[in-house]
C-alpha positions as CSV (number, residue, x, y, z in Angstrom):
1,X,0.5,18.1,0.1
2,X,2.0,15.2,-1.8
3,X,1.5,11.4,-1.8
4,X,3.1,8.3,-3.1
5,X,0.9,8.5,-6.2
6,X,2.2,12.0,-6.8
7,X,5.8,10.9,-6.6
8,X,5.1,7.9,-8.9
9,X,3.4,10.1,-11.4
10,X,6.2,12.6,-11.5
11,X,8.9,9.9,-11.9
12,X,6.9,8.2,-14.7
13,X,7.1,11.4,-16.8
14,X,10.9,11.3,-17.0
15,X,12.7,9.4,-19.7
16,X,14.9,6.4,-19.1
17,X,13.6,5.6,-15.6
18,X,13.4,2.1,-14.2
19,X,12.0,1.0,-10.9
20,X,13.3,-1.9,-8.9
21,X,11.2,-3.1,-5.9
22,X,13.0,-4.4,-2.8
23,X,11.5,-5.9,0.3
24,X,11.2,-2.5,2.2
25,X,11.8,0.1,-0.5
26,X,11.9,0.8,-4.2
27,X,14.8,2.3,-6.1
28,X,14.7,4.5,-9.2
29,X,17.5,4.7,-11.8
30,X,17.9,6.6,-15.0
31,X,19.9,4.4,-17.4
32,X,21.6,2.6,-14.5
33,X,22.3,5.6,-12.3
34,X,20.4,5.8,-9.0
35,X,18.5,9.0,-8.3
36,X,15.6,8.1,-5.9
37,X,14.3,5.7,-3.3
38,X,10.7,5.3,-2.1
39,X,9.7,3.9,1.3
40,X,5.9,3.4,1.1
41,X,5.6,2.4,4.8
42,X,6.9,5.8,6.0
43,X,5.5,7.8,3.0
44,X,9.0,9.2,2.3
45,X,11.4,9.4,-0.6
46,X,15.1,9.8,-0.8
47,X,16.4,12.1,-3.6
48,X,19.8,12.9,-4.9
49,X,20.8,16.5,-4.6
50,X,23.9,18.6,-4.4
51,X,25.4,18.9,-1.0
52,X,24.6,22.6,-0.9
53,X,21.0,21.9,-1.7
54,X,20.8,19.1,0.9
55,X,22.2,21.4,3.6
56,X,19.9,24.2,2.6
57,X,16.7,22.1,2.6
58,X,17.4,20.4,5.9
59,X,18.5,23.6,7.5
60,X,15.4,25.5,6.4
61,X,12.8,22.8,7.1
62,X,14.1,19.9,9.2
63,X,10.5,18.8,9.8
64,X,10.1,18.1,6.0
65,X,13.7,17.1,5.0
66,X,16.3,14.9,6.6
67,X,19.9,14.1,5.7
68,X,19.9,10.6,4.2
69,X,23.6,10.3,3.3
70,X,26.4,11.9,1.3
71,X,28.3,10.0,-1.4
72,X,30.4,10.8,-4.4
73,X,29.9,14.6,-4.0
74,X,26.2,14.4,-3.6
75,X,23.9,14.9,-0.7
76,X,20.8,12.7,-0.5
77,X,17.7,14.0,1.3
78,X,14.7,12.2,2.8
79,X,11.5,14.0,1.9
80,X,8.4,13.5,3.9
81,X,5.8,13.5,1.1
82,X,2.9,14.6,3.2
83,X,4.7,17.8,4.2
84,X,5.7,19.0,0.7
85,X,3.6,20.5,-2.1
86,X,3.5,18.7,-5.4
87,X,5.1,21.5,-7.4
88,X,8.1,21.6,-5.0
89,X,8.3,17.8,-5.2
90,X,8.3,18.0,-9.0
91,X,11.4,20.3,-8.8
92,X,13.2,18.0,-6.4
93,X,12.5,14.9,-8.4
94,X,13.5,16.6,-11.7
95,X,16.8,17.8,-10.1
96,X,17.6,14.4,-8.7
97,X,16.9,12.9,-12.2
98,X,19.0,15.5,-13.9
99,X,22.0,15.0,-11.6
100,X,22.0,11.3,-12.7
101,X,20.8,11.3,-16.3
102,X,23.2,11.2,-19.3
103,X,23.8,14.6,-20.9
104,X,21.8,13.6,-24.0
105,X,18.7,12.9,-22.0
106,X,19.1,16.1,-20.0
107,X,19.5,18.1,-23.2
108,X,16.4,16.5,-24.8
109,X,14.3,17.2,-21.7
110,X,15.6,20.7,-21.3
111,X,14.1,22.4,-18.3
112,X,10.6,20.9,-18.6
113,X,9.5,19.8,-15.1
114,X,7.2,16.9,-14.7
115,X,3.7,18.1,-13.8
């Protein structure tokens, strides 16, 4: 299962990412576009996904994923890190990043997932 360190390691491998710490959470942007949140107290992250992916994840495993919110055509999901494998977390983080990153960064990265 995954941890906050796993999440932090995966995010650190993606280009253009900045972290901003708040009182109760941290947010992650790629060149000014938000793609993730981290709540250390609850060992959860919020990740940008398509609405279809949000509904699929929550519908299949509601003990692992929760609907966070929907905005601007995207469905954000809360991921309970201790209930998801690192390889699946890598895919989810990469997809969230890819949905927010500029086309040039996405093209440079291609389909290489963080490990």
